[in-house]
C-alpha positions in Angstrom: 34.3 -95.5 -57.6 34.1 -96.6 -54.0 35.7 -94.8 -51.3 37.0 -96.7 -48.1 37.0 -94.4 -44.6 38.0 -96.0 -41.5 36.4 -95.7 -38.7 37.6 -93.1 -35.6 39.8 -90.1 -36.1 41.1 -89.7 -39.8 44.5 -87.9 -40.3 44.6 -85.6 -44.0 47.8 -84.8 -45.4 46.2 -82.8 -48.6 43.1 -80.8 -48.9 39.7 -82.2 -49.2 38.0 -81.6 -52.0 34.2 -82.4 -51.3 32.0 -82.1 -54.5 28.4 -82.4 -52.6 27.0 -80.8 -49.1 29.4 -81.8 -46.2 27.2 -82.7 -43.1 28.1 -84.1 -39.5 25.3 -86.4 -38.5 24.9 -87.7 -34.7 25.1 -91.2 -33.6 21.1 -91.2 -33.7 21.6 -89.9 -37.5 20.5 -86.4 -36.6 22.2 -83.7 -38.5 24.6 -81.5 -36.4 26.0 -79.1 -38.7 26.8 -78.7 -42.4 28.3 -76.8 -45.0 25.5 -76.2 -48.2 27.3 -77.6 -51.6 25.4 -74.5 -53.6 25.7 -71.4 -51.1 28.7 -72.6 -49.0 26.6 -71.5 -45.6 27.4 -73.3 -42.5 25.0 -74.5 -40.3 25.0 -75.9 -37.0 23.2 -77.1 -33.4 25.9 -76.8 -31.7 28.8 -73.7 -30.3 31.1 -72.2 -32.3 34.3 -71.9 -30.5 37.4 -70.0 -31.7 40.3 -68.3 -30.4 41.1 -64.4 -31.1 38.3 -63.3 -33.6 35.9 -64.0 -36.2 36.1 -62.6 -39.9 33.1 -62.0 -42.0 34.2 -60.7 -45.1 36.1 -57.5 -44.6 35.2 -57.1 -41.1 36.9 -58.8 -38.0 35.6 -59.0 -34.9 37.7 -59.7 -32.0 36.7 -61.9 -28.4 36.9 -58.3 -26.8 34.5 -56.5 -29.2 32.3 -59.8 -28.2 32.5 -59.0 -25.2 30.7 -56.0 -25.4 27.8 -57.8 -26.5 27.9 -60.2 -23.5 25.3 -60.0 -20.6 23.3 -57.3 -21.8 20.0 -56.5 -20.7 17.7 -54.6 -23.5 17.4 -50.9 -22.7 19.3 -51.1 -19.3 23.2 -49.5 -19.5 25.7 -51.7 -18.2 29.2 -50.6 -18.1 31.6 -51.3 -20.3 28.5 -52.8 -22.9 27.0 -51.8 -26.0 24.1 -49.6 -25.7 20.5 -51.0 -26.6 17.1 -50.1 -26.4 14.2 -52.0 -25.2 11.0 -53.0 -26.9 9.6 -48.9 -26.7 13.0 -48.0 -27.7 13.9 -46.3 -24.6 17.2 -46.9 -22.4 17.6 -46.4 -18.9 20.4 -45.9 -16.4 23.0 -44.0 -18.6 25.9 -42.3 -16.8 28.0 -39.4 -18.3 27.3 -39.2 -22.2 30.3 -37.0 -24.2 29.4 -36.4 -27.6 28.7 -34.0 -30.5 25.1 -33.5 -32.2 22.1 -35.5 -30.6 18.9 -35.8 -32.5 15.8 -37.4 -30.8 12.2 -38.1 -32.1 11.5 -40.2 -29.4 11.3 -39.6 -25.3 14.9 -40.3 -24.6 16.0 -40.6 -20.6 19.6 -40.1 -19.7 21.9 -39.3 -16.4 24.4 -36.9 -16.5 24.7 -35.7 -20.4 27.7 -33.6 -21.7 27.7 -33.3 -25.2 27.1 -30.6 -28.1 23.8 -29.6 -29.6 20.5 -31.4 -28.9 17.4 -31.7 -31.2 14.6 -33.6 -31.4 11.2 -33.3 -32.4 9.9 -35.5 -29.3 11.2 -35.3 -25.7 14.1 -35.2 -24.0 13.9 -36.4 -20.4 17.2 -36.1 -18.2 16.5 -38.0 -15.1 20.0 -36.8 -13.7 22.1 -33.8 -13.9 22.8 -32.1 -17.0 25.8 -30.1 -17.4 25.7 -27.4 -20.5 29.3 -26.0 -21.1 27.5 -23.1 -23.4 24.3 -21.7 -23.9 20.9 -23.3 -23.4 18.3 -21.8 -26.1 14.7 -22.6 -25.6 12.0 -21.4 -28.2 9.2 -23.0 -26.5 7.9 -23.6 -23.3 10.4 -24.5 -20.4 8.8 -26.7 -17.5 10.8 -27.4 -14.7 9.8 -29.4 -11.7 12.8 -29.1 -9.6 15.0 -26.2 -8.5 17.0 -24.2 -10.9 20.2 -23.4 -10.0 22.5 -20.9 -11.9 24.9 -18.5 -11.3 24.9 -14.1 -11.7 21.5 -13.5 -13.6 18.4 -14.7 -15.5 17.5 -13.0 -18.7 14.1 -13.1 -20.2 13.6 -10.9 -23.2 15.2 -7.4 -22.3 15.1 -7.6 -18.5 17.8 -9.5 -17.0 17.3 -9.8 -13.2 20.6 -10.5 -11.0 21.1 -12.1 -8.0 21.4 -9.6 -6.2 17.6 -8.7 -7.6 16.4 -11.9 -6.6 17.6 -11.5 -3.2 15.1 -9.1 -2.5 12.8 -10.9 -3.0 14.3 -14.5 -0.8 13.0 -14.7 2.7 9.8 -12.7 2.3 6.4 -13.0 4.5 3.9 -11.4 2.4 2.3 -7.8 4.5 5.9 -8.0 6.6 8.0 -5.2 5.8 12.0 -6.1 5.9 15.3 -4.4 5.5 16.5 -4.3 2.1 13.4 -6.3 0.7 10.2 -5.9 -1.7 7.4 -5.1 -0.2 4.5 -7.1 -0.3 0.9 -7.3 0.6 -0.7 -9.8 2.2 -4.5 -11.8 1.2 -6.1 -8.5 2.6 -4.0 -6.3 0.4 -2.5 -4.8 3.5 1.4 -4.5 4.8 3.0 -3.4 8.0 6.7 -2.5 9.9 7.6 -0.1 7.4 9.4 2.9 8.7 9.2 6.3 6.6 8.1 7.3 3.7 8.5 10.1 1.2 7.6 11.1 -2.1 6.7 14.2 -4.1 3.1 13.3 -5.1 -0.3 12.5 -3.2 -0.5 10.2 -0.6 -4.0 9.0 -0.9 -6.1 7.0 2.1 -9.5 5.9 0.6 -10.2 4.5 4.4 -8.9 5.2 7.5 -5.4 6.5 7.9 -4.1 5.9 11.7 -0.9 7.4 12.9 1.1 6.6 16.2 3.3 9.4 15.9 3.3 12.8 15.1 1.8 14.3 11.8 4.1 17.2 10.7 2.3 19.1 7.6 4.9 22.0 6.3 2.0 23.0 3.9 -1.4 23.4 3.8 -3.8 20.9 4.8 -7.6 20.6 3.7 -10.0 18.3 5.4 -13.1 17.4 3.9 -14.7 15.3 6.4 -14.6 15.0 10.2 -11.3 14.1 11.5 -10.1 12.7 14.9 -7.0 13.3 16.4 -5.8 11.3 19.4 -2.3 12.7 19.6 -0.2 15.4 19.0 -0.3 17.4 15.5 2.0 19.8 14.1 1.0 22.1 11.0 3.3 24.2 9.4 6.2 25.4 11.6 3.7 25.8 15.2 4.3 23.1 18.1 1.9 22.1 20.6 0.8 19.4 23.0 -2.5 19.1 21.8 -3.8 20.9 18.3 -1.5 23.6 17.5 -1.7 24.9 13.7 -0.7 27.6 10.7 -3.5 27.1 8.4 -6.3 24.5 8.6 -9.4 24.2 6.2 -11.9 22.2 7.4 -15.5 21.5 6.8 -16.2 21.0 10.1 -13.4 21.1 13.5 -15.1 18.7 16.2 -13.6 18.2 19.5 -13.2 14.6 20.6 -14.9 14.8 23.6 -17.6 17.2 24.6 -16.9 20.2 27.1 -13.3 18.8 27.4 -10.7 20.5 25.2 -9.9 24.6 24.8 -9.1 26.4 21.6 -5.9 28.1 22.6 -5.1 29.2 25.9 -4.6 32.0 28.6 -0.7 32.6 27.4 -1.5 31.9 23.6 -4.0 33.2 22.4 -5.6 33.7 18.6 -5.5 37.5 17.4 -8.9 37.0 16.0 -12.0 35.0 15.9 -14.9 35.4 12.8 -17.9 33.8 13.2 -21.2 34.4 12.5 -23.0 33.2 15.6 -21.8 31.7 19.1 -24.5 29.2 20.3 -24.4 27.8 23.5 -21.5 29.2 24.8 -20.7 30.9 28.1 -18.4 34.0 27.3 -15.8 34.3 30.4 -13.9 37.8 29.9 -10.1 38.0 31.1 -9.9 39.7 34.3 -7.0 41.0 36.2 -6.3 43.6 39.2 -4.4 46.7 38.8 -2.4 49.3 41.2 -1.6 53.1 40.0 1.4 53.2 37.8 0.4 49.9 36.5 -0.9 49.0 32.5 -3.9 47.2 31.8 -3.0 43.7 29.7 -4.1 43.6 26.1 -6.0 40.5 26.7 -7.8 41.6 30.2 -11.6 42.1 29.0 -12.0 43.3 33.1 -10.0 45.5 34.9 -10.2 46.2 38.7 -8.3 49.1 40.1 -7.3 48.1 43.4 -5.1 50.4 45.0 -4.1 54.4 44.5 -5.9 57.5 44.7 -5.5 60.1 42.4 -3.3 57.6 40.6 -2.7 56.8 36.5 -3.4 53.4 35.2 -3.0 53.1 31.7 -5.1 51.4 28.9 -4.1 48.8 26.7 -3.3 49.6 22.8 -6.7 49.7 20.7 -7.5 47.0 18.4 -10.9 47.6 16.3 -13.6 45.6 18.0 -11.8 45.4 21.3 -13.9 45.6 24.8 -12.8 46.7 27.9 -14.5 47.5 31.1 -12.8 49.5 34.1 -14.1 49.6 37.4 -12.8 51.2 40.8 -12.9 49.4 44.2 -15.3 50.4 46.8 -12.2 52.3 48.5 -10.4 53.7 45.3 -11.3 57.1 43.7 -10.0 59.7 41.3 -8.2 57.7 39.0 -7.1 58.9 35.5 -7.4 56.2 32.6 -4.4 57.3 30.1 -4.6 56.0 26.2 -1.2 54.0 25.4 1.0 56.2 23.2 -0.6 57.0 20.1 -4.1 56.4 20.8 -7.3 58.8 21.9 -9.9 57.9 24.5 -13.0 60.0 23.5 -10.4 62.3 21.0 -8.3 62.9 24.3 -5.5 61.9 26.0 -7.0 60.4 28.9 -10.4 60.6 31.0 -10.8 60.3 35.0 -13.2 58.3 37.0 -13.7 60.6 40.3 -16.1 58.7 42.1 -15.6 56.0 44.6 -16.4 52.4 42.7 -17.0 54.1 39.4 -16.6 51.9 36.1 -16.5 52.7 32.7 -17.2 50.4 29.4 -14.8 51.2 26.6 -15.0 49.8 22.9 -12.2 50.5 20.4 -13.5 51.6 17.2 -9.9 51.1 15.5 -6.4 50.7 16.3 -5.8 54.2 17.8 -9.4 55.4 19.1 -11.3 54.3 22.2 -14.8 55.4 22.9 -17.3 55.0 26.0 -19.7 52.3 25.2 
């Protein structure tokens, strides 16, 4: 059976039934489009243009949905477009992602990430900010190249460090003490600038200890080595301008400069000095002049009677080992030396110096008895 077709546009009023394959051939004889008879596949070398949507089986894709694919660059996120990966399965320049759980087995790079749980065996890399509404639990090591900013506190195991406690570290200069800050040592293990240090234990200085002010010691002090004191020192309840103490144990007590400083003074004397020997010292007696009716001072070692004939002068109270010399001046004679109340002189209440310029040396045997020596 032969068919006849006219050249040009054909208007068909019914269905076109084709028993073989349908082809559209260009003027040069090339096939531009075809529908295969056995499969029904449609093959075209041109563009398919349609309105609204394309339906494939039960799936309908609209022009708006196809627009999410238009103009994509693989691996680069674009606004209102489908998210794609590049050849290395990476994606870049993502904005905010809101999601439930994210599971990653490779490296991922995000901007701002907002979501639920994130789990994976690879690396999760966030180039921008990450905001977590819940608790961040990290079972492995966490490595941060930037600044960690948080509110309130940081808990490591059972230790919680608050923002106030972190403030004790903020703005420190190593080796320099600052108010309400942690005390740190510098590279030489030194620190300076502190004020009062108190404690109930032992303060031990292995090296030299320099004190710019007054050293107050309320307990006993034991000094094993040589000690140099450049300032005032107060030990116990005593006070003084140089070195005054109520109890000091030392191997050697050596003055800073030779033949310069005194041990005690004329007004503040030691009661007794117990030594085995005195080497290289000039012993100077305390001297005074006395008149009739007066009492010789307890610290005097030599008393000169300068006025009065037939007068009475009272001796100081006896003290075991004390020596006292009493001499009449060249113009004075006949002076009675009375013992102090309760004392005796050669077992008598007094002795008498009769000759002009005469003298007597007395030694106290105990706290009551003077003897002529």
